[in-house]
ROSEGU-16553 format. One record per residue: residue in one letter; z, y, x of N, C-alpha, C in turn. Coordinates in steps of 0.1 Angstrom, whole numbers, padded with zeros to 4 digits, always signed. Each point is the difference from the previous one (the first is absolute). Layout:
// residues N
aZYXZYXZYX/...
// end
This chain:
// residues 387
x-0439-0565-2244+0006+0005-0012+0016+0009+0005/x+0005+0003-0007+0014+0009+0008+0006-0010-0011/x+0017+0000+0003+0008-0005-0005+0008+0007-0009/x-0005+0010-0003+0005+0014-0009-0012+0009-0007/x-0003+0003-0011-0008+0007-0007-0003+0014+0009/x+0011+0005+0006-0005+0008+0005+0003+0001+0015/x-0002+0005+0010+0005+0000+0013+0004+0010+0007/x+0008+0010-0005+0006+0011+0002+0009-0006+0013/x+0003+0016+0004+0002-0003+0015+0016-0002-0004/x+0009+0001+0010+0016-0001+0000+0002+0007+0005/x+0016+0006+0000+0006+0013+0001-0004+0001+0019/x-0004+0014+0003+0003+0001+0012+0007-0001+0009/x-0004+0000+0015+0012-0001+0009+0010+0012-0003/x+0013+0000+0002+0009+0012+0002+0007+0004+0013/x-0003+0013-0002+0004+0005+0013+0012+0004+0006/x+0006-0003-0007+0016-0002+0001+0007-0016+0006/x-0010-0011-0001+0002-0011+0006+0002+0003+0014/x+0011-0009+0011+0000+0001+0011-0002-0009+0007/x-0013-0005+0000-0003-0019+0011+0008+0001+0013/x+0004-0011+0000+0012-0003+0007+0013+0002+0001/x+0001+0011-0015+0014+0003-0002+0004+0014+0010/x-0006+0002+0012-0001+0011+0008+0008+0012-0010/x+0012+0005+0006+0008+0012-0005+0008-0007-0014/x+0000-0010-0005+0011-0003-0012+0009-0007+0006/x+0012+0006-0004+0012-0004+0004+0007-0012-0012/x+0000-0011+0006+0002-0012-0007+0016-0002-0001/x+0007+0004+0011+0017-0005-0006+0007+0011+0009/x+0014+0002-0004+0007+0004+0011+0005-0008+0011/x-0001+0004+0011+0006-0014+0009+0006+0013+0013/x+0013-0006+0006+0006+0002+0010-0001-0004+0010/x-0012-0008+0004-0003-0008+0010-0009+0006+0013/x-0012+0010+0001-0005+0002+0007-0010+0015-0008/x+0003+0008+0010-0007+0014-0004-0015-0002+0009/x-0011+0002-0001-0009-0001+0006-0003+0015-0002/x-0003+0012+0008-0007+0014-0001-0011-0001+0006/x-0011-0002-0004-0016+0003+0008-0001+0010+0005/x+0002+0014-0007+0002+0012+0006+0006+0004+0012/x+0004-0004+0003+0009+0002+0009+0006-0009+0014/x-0004-0014-0004-0001-0009+0005+0010-0006+0002/x+0010-0001-0013+0017-0006+0007+0001-0011-0010/x+0008-0014+0010+0000-0011-0010+0018+0001+0000/x+0004-0006-0014+0019+0000+0003+0006-0010-0004/x+0003-0013+0004+0006-0010-0009+0015+0006-0001/x-0003-0004-0014+0015+0004-0007+0006+0015+0010/x-0007+0009+0002+0002+0012+0006+0002+0003+0011/x+0000-0014+0010-0003+0001+0017-0012-0001+0003/x-0006+0015+0008-0011-0002+0008-0006-0012+0005/x-0013-0002+0001-0004-0011+0005+0000-0004+0016/x+0001+0020+0009-0001+0001+0008+0015-0003+0006/x+0008+0003-0007+0015-0006+0003+0002-0016-0001/x-0003-0008-0011-0002-0014+0002-0008-0004+0009/x-0006+0006+0003-0012-0011+0012+0007+0003+0015/x+0013+0014+0002+0003-0003+0013+0012-0006-0004/x+0007-0001-0012+0015-0003+0002+0008-0012-0008/x-0018-0003-0002+0004-0017-0010-0007-0012+0006/x+0008-0014-0011-0008-0009+0006-0004-0005-0012/x-0008-0008-0008-0010-0005-0011+0013-0004-0005/x+0013-0008+0003+0009-0004-0010+0008+0011-0004/x+0002+0016+0005+0007+0005-0004-0010+0006-0010/x-0015+0001+0004-0007+0005-0011+0001-0005-0014/x-0001-0011+0001+0000-0009-0011+0012-0001-0007/x+0012+0002+0004+0011+0003-0004-0004+0013-0012/x+0002+0010+0010-0010+0016-0006+0000+0001-0009/x-0013-0006-0002-0010-0004-0017+0002-0012-0007/x+0010-0008+0001+0005-0011-0011+0015+0010-0002/x+0009+0006+0011+0013+0004-0009+0001+0015-0001/x-0009+0013+0006-0001+0008-0006+0009+0014+0010/x+0009-0009+0013+0006-0002+0010-0006-0003+0014/x-0001+0007+0015+0004-0008+0010+0017-0009-0002/x+0001-0009+0009+0007-0008+0001+0007+0003+0015/x+0014-0001-0002+0004-0003+0010+0003-0011+0007/x+0009-0003+0009-0001-0011+0009+0001-0012-0006/x+0013-0001-0012+0005-0009-0006-0009-0008-0007/x-0004+0014-0010-0013+0001-0010-0016-0009+0005/x+0001+0003+0013-0013-0004+0002+0002-0015+0001/x+0010-0006+0006+0000-0013+0003+0002-0012-0009/x+0005+0008-0008-0001-0001-0016-0012-0004-0009/x-0009+0007+0003-0013+0000-0001-0005-0010+0008/x-0001+0001+0011-0007-0006+0009+0002-0015-0003/x+0012-0003-0005+0004-0017-0001-0009-0008-0011/x-0001+0008-0012-0013-0011-0009-0014+0005+0006/x-0002+0011+0007-0012+0000+0006-0008-0011+0014/x+0015-0003+0003-0006-0013+0014+0002-0013-0006/x+0008+0001-0012+0001-0014-0005-0009-0003-0004/x-0007+0009-0014-0015+0000-0005-0013-0002+0005/x+0006+0001+0014-0019+0002+0006-0006-0015-0002/x+0006-0009-0002-0006-0011+0003-0009-0002-0011/x-0010-0007+0004-0009-0004-0016+0008-0016-0004/x-0005+0000-0015+0006-0012-0005-0015-0009+0000/x+0006-0013+0002-0010-0014+0006-0015+0005-0003/x-0001+0002-0016-0015+0000-0009-0006+0013+0007/x+0002+0008+0002-0005+0017+0006-0006-0005+0015/x+0015-0010+0005-0004+0002+0017-0014-0009+0000/x-0001-0013-0010-0014-0010-0001-0007+0008-0003/x+0002+0006-0010-0013+0007-0008-0009+0010+0020/x+0010+0009+0002-0006+0007+0011-0009-0008+0007/x+0010-0010+0007-0004-0007+0008-0013-0005-0003/x-0008-0010-0012-0008-0005-0005-0011+0010-0005/x+0004+0015+0001-0015+0010-0006-0007-0002+0008/x-0015-0001-0007-0011+0001+0010-0001+0014+0008/x+0000-0003+0012-0002+0011+0016-0008+0008-0003/x-0007-0003-0008-0009+0014-0001+0003+0008-0013/x+0009-0003-0007+0004+0008-0007+0002+0014-0003/x+0000+0008-0005+0006+0012+0010+0017+0001-0009/x+0007+0006+0011+0015+0001+0003+0002+0000-0008/x-0004+0016-0013+0010+0004-0012+0000-0009-0006/x-0015-0006-0006-0003-0010-0009+0013-0007+0000/x+0003-0007+0009+0008-0014+0006+0015+0007+0002/x+0004+0017+0003+0013+0004-0007+0002+0003-0013/x-0013+0004-0010+0010+0003-0014-0004-0015-0005/x-0004-0010+0003+0000-0013-0002+0015-0007+0002/x+0000+0003+0012+0018-0004+0011+0014+0007-0013/x-0008+0013-0004+0017+0009-0008-0005-0007-0009/x-0007+0000-0008+0001-0010-0012+0007-0010-0003/x-0008-0005+0010+0006-0019+0004+0017+0002+0001/x+0006+0011+0002+0015+0003+0004+0003-0001-0008/x-0005+0003-0012+0008+0005-0013+0002-0015-0010/x-0010-0009+0006+0004-0014-0008+0009-0008+0006/x+0003+0006+0014+0013-0004+0004+0014+0000+0001/x-0004+0010-0005+0019+0007-0002+0001-0001-0017/x+0010-0006-0002+0005-0011-0012+0003+0017-0010/x+0008+0011+0010+0004+0007-0006-0012+0014-0004/x-0011-0003+0001-0009+0009+0001-0003+0013-0013/x+0006-0006-0009+0003+0007-0016+0006+0009-0003/x+0010-0004+0010+0015+0008+0000-0005+0017+0005/x+0000+0010-0010-0003+0013+0004+0012+0007-0004/x+0012-0004+0003+0013+0008+0000-0002+0012+0008/x+0006+0010+0000-0002+0009+0018+0006-0010+0007/x+0010-0006+0000+0002-0008+0011-0012-0010+0008/x-0004-0007-0012-0007-0014-0002-0020+0009+0012/x-0002+0006-0009-0013+0012+0008+0004+0005+0011/x+0013+0006+0002+0003+0005+0015+0000-0012+0012/x+0003-0013-0002+0006-0011+0008-0020-0007-0001/x-0003+0005-0016-0018-0008+0008-0010+0012+0007/x+0005+0010-0002-0003+0014+0013+0003-0004+0013/x+0011-0004+0005+0004+0002+0012-0008-0016+0004/x-0002-0013-0007-0004-0012+0005-0012+0002+0004/x-0006+0012-0004-0015+0003-0002-0007+0008+0013/x+0013+0005+0001-0006+0016+0012+0002-0013+0011/x+0015-0014-0001+0001-0005+0013-0011-0011+0002/x-0009-0003-0012-0011-0014+0001-0014+0009+0001/x-0002+0010+0000-0015+0003+0000-0003+0002+0016/x+0012+0004+0010-0003+0000+0012-0005-0013+0004/x+0010-0011-0004+0000-0018+0007-0014+0001-0004/x-0010+0002-0014-0006-0004-0007-0015+0006+0010/x+0002+0008+0006-0012+0004+0006-0001-0003+0014/x+0012+0000+0001-0001-0008+0015-0007-0015+0000/x+0007-0007-0009-0005-0015-0001-0013-0002-0004/x-0002+0013-0008-0014+0000-0002-0014+0001+0012/x+0007+0009+0010-0008+0004+0011+0000-0013+0003/x+0014-0010+0005+0000-0012+0011-0007-0006-0006/x-0005-0007-0014-0008-0004-0006-0014-0003+0005/x-0004+0012-0003-0015+0006+0006-0001-0007+0015/x+0013-0003+0003-0003+0000+0015+0001-0013+0003/x+0000-0009-0008+0006-0010+0000+0009-0006+0010/x+0013+0009-0006+0018-0004+0010+0005+0006-0015/x+0009-0010+0007+0012-0005-0010+0012+0019-0001/x+0004+0000-0009+0005+0008-0007+0012+0006+0009/x+0003+0008+0006+0013+0004+0005+0014+0006-0009/x+0008-0008-0001+0012+0003-0008+0006+0012+0003/x+0003+0008-0012+0009+0010+0001+0014+0004+0007/x+0006+0003+0008+0012+0002+0009+0011+0005-0007/x+0009-0005-0008+0009+0009-0005+0007+0010+0009/x+0002-0001+0013+0008+0009+0006-0009+0005+0009/x-0014+0005-0008-0009+0013+0007-0001+0010-0010/x-0004+0008+0009+0000+0013-0010-0018-0004-0003/x+0000+0008-0012-0014+0000-0013-0011-0001+0007/x-0003+0012+0007-0009+0003+0007-0003-0008+0012/x+0011-0005+0009-0001-0013+0013-0008-0012-0006/x+0009+0000-0014+0000-0014-0006-0019-0003-0008/x-0003+0011-0001-0013-0002-0008-0011+0000+0016/x+0002+0009+0007-0011+0001+0013-0001-0014+0005/x+0014-0007+0001+0004-0014+0007-0008-0012-0009/x+0004+0003-0015-0006-0009-0010-0019+0001+0003/x-0002+0009+0006-0014+0006-0003-0008-0009+0013/x+0009+0004+0007-0005+0000+0021+0001-0017+0006/x+0014-0003-0006+0004-0010+0005+0011+0002+0011/x-0002+0009+0006+0010+0002+0011+0008+0013-0001/x+0012+0001+0005+0010+0015+0004-0008+0007-0002/x-0002+0010-0011-0008+0016+0006+0008+0008+0013/x-0003+0011+0005+0006+0013+0011+0007+0008-0013/x+0008+0007+0007+0010+0007-0008-0012+0012-0007/x-0008+0004+0005-0015+0008-0002-0006-0007-0014/x-0005-0011+0001-0004-0008-0009+0005+0001-0015/x+0014+0000+0002+0012-0003-0013-0001+0017-0009/x+0000+0007+0016+0000+0011-0006-0009+0010-0011/x-0014-0007+0012-0009+0005-0010-0003-0012-0009/x+0001-0010-0005+0001-0006-0012+0016+0009-0014/x+0008+0004+0010+0010+0006-0011-0010+0014-0007/x-0009+0008+0009-0002+0012-0003-0012-0003-0011/x-0007-0007+0006-0008-0005-0014+0000-0005-0014/x+0010-0010+0006+0008-0003-0021+0002+0012-0004/x+0011+0013+0008+0008+0008-0006-0012+0013-0005/x-0012-0004+0010-0012+0013-0006-0007-0002-0016/x+0001-0015+0004-0006-0002-0014+0009-0007-0011/x+0007+0003-0003+0012-0006-0006+0001+0006-0012/x-0006+0010-0007+0002+0005-0012-0009+0011-0001/x-0004+0005-0011-0012+0012+0003-0004+0003-0017/x+0011+0000-0007+0000+0005-0017-0008-0008-0010/x-0009+0004-0005-0006-0003-0013-0011-0006+0006/x-0006-0009+0006-0008-0004+0012-0006-0012-0014/x-0019-0004+0004-0002-0008-0012+0009-0015+0002/x+0003-0005+0010+0010-0014+0002+0013+0005-0003/x+0008+0004+0000+0010+0010-0010-0001-0003-0009/x-0010+0012-0007+0001+0002-0014-0004-0017-0005/x-0007-0009+0004-0002-0007-0003+0009-0014-0005/x+0009+0003+0005+0017-0008+0002+0006+0003-0009/x+0001+0016-0001+0007+0006-0009-0007-0002-0016/x-0016+0000-0002-0002-0001-0016+0005-0015+0003/x-0007-0013+0007+0003-0015+0000+0016-0001-0006/x+0013+0005+0008+0011-0002-0003+0004+0008-0012/x-0008+0008-0003+0004+0008-0010-0003-0011-0014/x-0008-0009+0003+0002-0007-0018+0012-0016+0008/x+0008+0003+0006+0010-0008+0004-0006-0018+0000/x-0005+0003+0010-0004-0016+0007+0010-0003+0004/x-0007+0002+0016+0013-0002+0011-0004+0003+0009/x+0010+0003+0014+0000+0009+0010-0013-0004+0006/x+0000-0017+0002-0013-0006+0008-0012+0002-0006/x-0003+0007-0008-0014+0002-0011-0007+0015+0007/x+0016+0004-0004-0003+0014-0001-0006+0003+0017/x+0008-0006+0010+0000+0005+0017-0018-0009+0003/x-0008-0014-0009-0010-0005+0000-0007+0010+0000/x+0006+0009-0013-0014+0010+0000-0002+0013+0004/x+0010-0003+0010+0003+0011+0011-0011-0003+0011/x+0001-0012+0006-0005-0006+0007-0017-0002-0003/x-0001+0001-0013-0018-0004-0003-0004+0020+0000/x+0006+0003-0004-0005+0019+0002-0002+0000+0011/x+0012-0008+0012-0002+0009+0012-0014-0006+0012/x-0004-0014-0006-0004-0005+0004-0021+0010+0001/x+0001+0009-0011-0012+0004-0002+0002+0013+0011/x-0018-0001+0007-0002+0009+0012+0003+0011-0004/x+0002+0010-0014-0002+0012-0004+0020+0003+0000/x+0010-0008+0006+0013-0003+0000+0001-0004+0013/x+0003-0009+0003+0007-0009+0014-0009-0007+0010/x-0010+0004-0003-0012-0004+0009-0005+0009+0010/x+0001+0014-0003-0007+0011+0012-0001-0003+0013/x+0017-0002+0003+0000-0002+0017-0005-0012+0007/x-0001-0011-0010-0014-0011+0005-0008+0008+0001/x-0009+0009-0007-0009+0003+0003-0005+0012+0013/x+0015+0002-0001-0005+0011+0013+0003-0005+0013/x+0004-0014+0003-0001-0008+0009-0014-0004+0004/x-0005-0001-0013-0017-0008+0003-0007+0010+0007/x+0004+0014-0008-0008+0013+0006+0006+0001+0015/x+0009-0003+0006+0007+0003+0016-0007-0011+0004/x-0002-0011-0005-0007-0010+0008-0017+0004-0002/x-0005+0002-0009-0012+0002+0005-0004+0015+0007/x+0007+0009+0001-0002+0012+0011+0000-0004+0011/x+0009-0008+0003+0003-0009+0017+0010+0012+0008/x-0007+0010+0000+0003+0008+0015+0001+0012-0008/x+0007+0012+0009+0000+0014-0008-0018+0005+0000/x-0005-0010+0010-0015+0006+0000-0009-0001-0010/x+0005-0012-0011-0007-0001-0010+0008+0006-0010/x+0005+0014-0003+0003+0001-0015-0006+0010-0004/x-0010+0008+0013-0012+0010-0007-0011-0009-0012/x-0005-0012+0006-0009-0008-0007+0006-0008-0011/x+0018-0003+0000+0003-0011-0015-0001+0016-0006/x+0005+0011-0001+0003+0013-0008-0018-0001-0005/x-0009+0002+0007-0015+0003-0006-0001-0014-0005/x+0000-0009+0001+0000-0011-0008+0005-0005-0016/x+0012+0004+0001+0003+0007-0013+0000+0007-0006/x-0005+0012+0003-0008+0008-0008-0011-0003-0001/x-0008-0008+0006-0015-0002-0005+0001-0010-0009/x+0010-0009-0003+0000-0008-0011+0010+0004-0012/x+0002+0014+0001+0014+0008-0009+0009-0010-0004/x+0002-0003+0010+0017-0009+0000+0008+0006+0000/x+0015-0006-0003+0013+0004+0003+0001+0003+0015/x+0016+0010+0007+0003-0004+0012+0016-0006-0006/x+0005-0012+0000+0010-0009-0003+0010+0009+0007/x+0012+0000-0006+0009+0010+0002+0002+0012+0002/x-0008+0004-0010-0001+0016+0003+0005+0001-0014/x+0006+0014-0006+0001+0003-0013+0008-0003-0010/x+0009-0002-0007+0014-0001-0009-0003+0002-0014/x+0006-0009-0009-0002+0006-0015+0008+0010+0003/x+0009+0000+0004+0013+0011-0003-0001+0014+0009/x+0001-0005+0012+0004+0006+0015-0010+0012-0002/x-0003+0010+0005-0013+0012-0001+0005+0006+0018/x+0013-0004+0005-0002+0002+0012+0003-0014+0006/x+0005+0001+0012+0002-0015+0011+0013-0006-0010/x-0007-0012+0000+0011-0013+0002+0014+0003+0004/x+0011+0000-0004+0011+0005+0008+0002-0013+0007/x-0008-0013-0001+0004-0013+0006-0009+0004+0012/x-0011+0000-0001-0012-0005+0010+0009+0005+0015/x+0005+0012-0004+0005+0006+0015+0009-0010+0005/x+0009-0009-0003+0009-0007+0005-0008-0013+0007/x-0008-0003-0007-0012-0011+0005-0007+0003+0011/x-0004+0012+0000-0010+0002+0013+0008+0001+0010/x+0012+0005+0001+0007+0000+0009+0005-0012+0012/x-0001-0007-0010+0006-0017-0001-0007-0006+0003/x-0018+0004+0000-0012-0009+0002-0005+0003+0018/x+0005+0013-0002+0001+0006+0012+0007-0010+0011/x+0012-0002-0001+0011-0003+0004+0000-0014+0004/x-0001-0011-0010-0009-0011+0000-0011-0004+0010/x-0012+0011+0001-0007-0005+0007-0002+0007+0011/x+0013+0011+0006+0000+0001+0012+0006-0012+0010/x+0012-0001-0007+0011-0015+0002-0016-0013+0008/x-0009-0002-0010-0004-0007+0001-0014+0001+0009/x-0002+0010+0005-0009+0007+0011-0015+0001-0006/x+0002+0001-0014-0016+0000-0007+0005+0013-0012/x-0005+0006+0003-0004+0015-0010-0013-0007-0009/x-0009-0002+0003-0011-0002-0010+0000+0005-0010/x+0004-0008-0012+0004+0004-0012+0010+0012-0008/x+0006+0003+0009+0007+0007-0001-0007+0014+0003/x-0007+0003+0011-0009+0012+0007-0015+0003-0012/x-0003-0016-0002-0011+0002-0013+0009+0004-0013/x+0007-0005+0000+0006+0009-0016+0005+0013+0003/x+0006+0004+0011-0001+0019-0004-0011+0006+0003/x-0009-0004+0007-0014+0007-0002-0003-0003-0012/x-0006-0007-0004-0003-0005-0011+0008+0008-0015/x+0013+0000-0001+0007+0009-0007-0007+0014+0004/x+0003+0004+0009-0004+0022+0000-0016-0001-0004/x-0005-0010+0003-0018+0002-0004-0001-0003-0015/x+0005-0011-0004-0002-0001-0016+0008+0012-0007/x+0010+0004+0003+0006+0006-0006-0010+0013+0002/x-0001+0004+0009-0012+0014+0001-0007+0003-0009/x-0006-0017+0000-0015+0001-0009+0006-0004-0013/x+0009-0002-0007+0002-0005-0015+0008+0008-0004/x+0008+0012+0008+0012+0005-0006+0010-0007-0005/x+0000-0016+0003+0014-0010-0005+0008-0004+0014/x+0010+0000-0003+0013-0005+0008+0001-0014+0002/x+0006-0005+0010-0001-0018-0002+0009-0001-0010/x+0005-0017+0003+0008-0006-0012+0011-0008+0007/x+0009-0006-0007+0008-0009+0014-0009-0010+0002/x-0009-0001-0006-0008-0016+0001-0012+0003+0013/x+0002+0012-0001-0009+0001+0016+0005-0002+0013/x+0015+0002+0002+0004+0000+0016+0011-0018-0005/x+0004-0006-0009+0003-0008-0005-0011-0014+0004/x-0011+0004+0004-0009-0007+0002-0002-0008+0019/x+0005+0012+0005-0002+0001+0017+0013-0001+0002/x+0012+0001-0010+0011-0003+0001+0002-0014-0002/x+0000-0007-0005-0001-0017-0004-0010-0008+0012/x-0005+0009-0001-0012-0012+0013+0008+0000+0010/x+0004+0014+0006+0009-0003+0010+0012-0008-0002/x+0005-0004-0009+0012-0009+0001-0006-0014-0001/x-0012-0003+0002-0007-0008-0003+0000-0011-0014/x-0002+0008-0005+0002-0009-0020-0019+0005-0001/x-0002-0015-0003-0018+0003-0006+0000+0008-0012/x-0012+0005-0001-0004+0012-0008+0000-0006-0016/x-0004-0013+0000+0001-0012-0014+0016+0000-0002/x+0010+0008+0005+0015-0004-0006+0008+0015-0002/x-0009+0012+0005+0003+0011-0003+0003+0004-0013/x-0005-0003-0012+0005-0002-0015+0011-0005-0003/x+0004-0013+0002+0010-0007-0001+0016+0009+0007/x-0005+0003+0014+0013+0009+0000+0004+0013+0000/x-0015+0005-0010+0003+0011-0009+0009-0005-0008/x-0007-0010-0010+0014-0004-0011+0016-0006+0005/x-0004-0003+0010+0017-0009+0002+0008+0014+0006/x-0006+0012-0005+0007+0013+0007+0000+0003-0017/x-0012+0009-0009+0002+0003-0010+0007-0014-0013/x+0004-0006+0008+0010-0011-0014+0011+0012+0002/x+0007+0004+0008+0011+0008-0004-0002+0009-0010/x-0009+0010+0002-0004+0011-0010-0004-0009-0014/x-0003-0007-0004-0007-0008-0007+0016-0003-0009/x+0005-0005+0012+0017-0009-0007+0006+0014-0006/x-0002+0012+0000+0009+0013-0001-0003+0005-0015/x-0013-0004+0003-0010+0005-0008+0000-0012-0018/x+0005-0011+0005-0002-0011-0011+0017+0005-0007/x+0008+0002+0012+0013+0000-0008+0005+0013-0004/x-0006+0004+0001+0002+0024-0008-0010-0005-0015/x-0011-0010+0006-0006+0000-0017+0007-0013-0010/x+0007-0007+0008+0008-0006-0011+0013+0008-0007/x+0006+0011+0011+0012+0005-0004+0001+0010-0008/x-0016+0004-0010-0004+0009-0009-0011-0004-0002/x-0007-0014-0008-0007-0006-0002-0011+0005-0010/x-0007+0001-0003-0012+0002-0010-0018-0002+0000/x+0000-0011-0011-0012-0001+0009-0018+0011+0001/x-0001-0002+0010-0016+0011+0003-0007-0004-0003/x-0006+0008-0013-0012-0002-0006-0004+0009+0001/x-0012+0007+0005-0004+0007-0001-0013+0005-0014/x-0006+0008-0001-0014+0000-0010-0012+0001+0008/x-0009-0002-0009-0016+0004+0011-0006+0006-0014/x-0007+0009+0009-0013+0007-0011-0007-0006-0003/x-0005-0006-0015-0009-0008-0001-0014+0004+0002/x-0008-0004+0004-0016+0006+0006-0012-0009-0010/x+0007-0008-0009-0009-0011-0003-0009+0006-0017/x-0005-0012-0002-0008+0005-0015+0010+0002-0009/x-0002+0008-0011+0004+0005-0010+0001-0015-0010/x+0006+0001-0010+0003-0014-0010-0013-0005+0001/x-0002-0011-0001-0014-0009-0004+0004-0007-0008/x-0011-0006-0010-0001-0014-0005-0008-0012+0007/x+0005-0013-0005-0007-0012+0008-0010-0003-0008/x-0010-0001+0007-0012-0009-0009-0005-0012+0004/x+0001-0007-0008+0001-0017-0005-0007-0002+0011/x-0001-0014+0003-0004-0001+0015-0015-0006-0009/x-0003-0003-0011-0013-0006-0003-0006+0013+0000/x+0004+0014+0000-0009+0008-0004-0001+0011+0014/x+0006-0003+0004-0002+0011+0018-0014-0006+0008/x-0010-0006+0000-0013-0001-0001+0001-0010+0017/
// end
């Protein structure tokens, strides 16, 4: 028996509803411009091509957080807390060291960020200066957390950060346990710069939704990590590398394409929610991947990638995105695929932080409405009469 005397259908779907909020402008922001029609990406007005060639990740992080590129003195002042805050608290370090080695690295990172909030007695301070200090702290610590997670999965001791080393060099050293070459440092700098910010993507929006309720910066950043963990957002480059591994050599490309078509699968690393043309970040990683492969005397994966890009783009009419060439690039750096998304997070935390501060500066709780498509109003039939 129905719970109501009638079973009238509820309201119908509203064609004006934008699923995924595509095309909806939820805020004014001065941080990032993503123009998908022409393939333009600007951080605070600077083109990604310009930043990729001329700036370190520290300069880019300063730009995102402060709004302007630093001079030498300003960068030194900015680097001090980045270096001083890189070390993990005993509680966070112990958690990472004791986490199950088969746990997804992003799940460990998500919990480590949340735990870092418990270790900070000033976590609830959301004053402009207090929030800024926590953002700097998290930009510094996510790289250390990522490296420690990798080392723990290998059964190795964490490598402690060196305050006297540049950010990208320190990051690679903490991951590998040895001093990186200049090329490895420059490669990491470029990877971090290209992934640092990208407008109102899912993880950034998650950060803004959470911080708008005025909890703490750690909670908002935890939300960002949680969103980035999803394979539809941050996990695509891992699947790209798995595809390269499955293909094996350029001779296997056609069979791979045929297999994906047969199962009606997706070609990971192609297409983008915003870009209708080439992702402006992809070409930088393509060039870097080629250079690293040639230096190492093994161009197999970049050869596969370039030929696969050409064939898939011709087949489906979609360009590759930043995830496509980041897979071979990080593989050449010796970074295991399980760590790819954590490195994405260690970069994107700079953008998350900029958005958190911007939201706090002109805050209004984010509370959209939904078009109700359920039943019309009904009356409850007592349990004894429901049959």
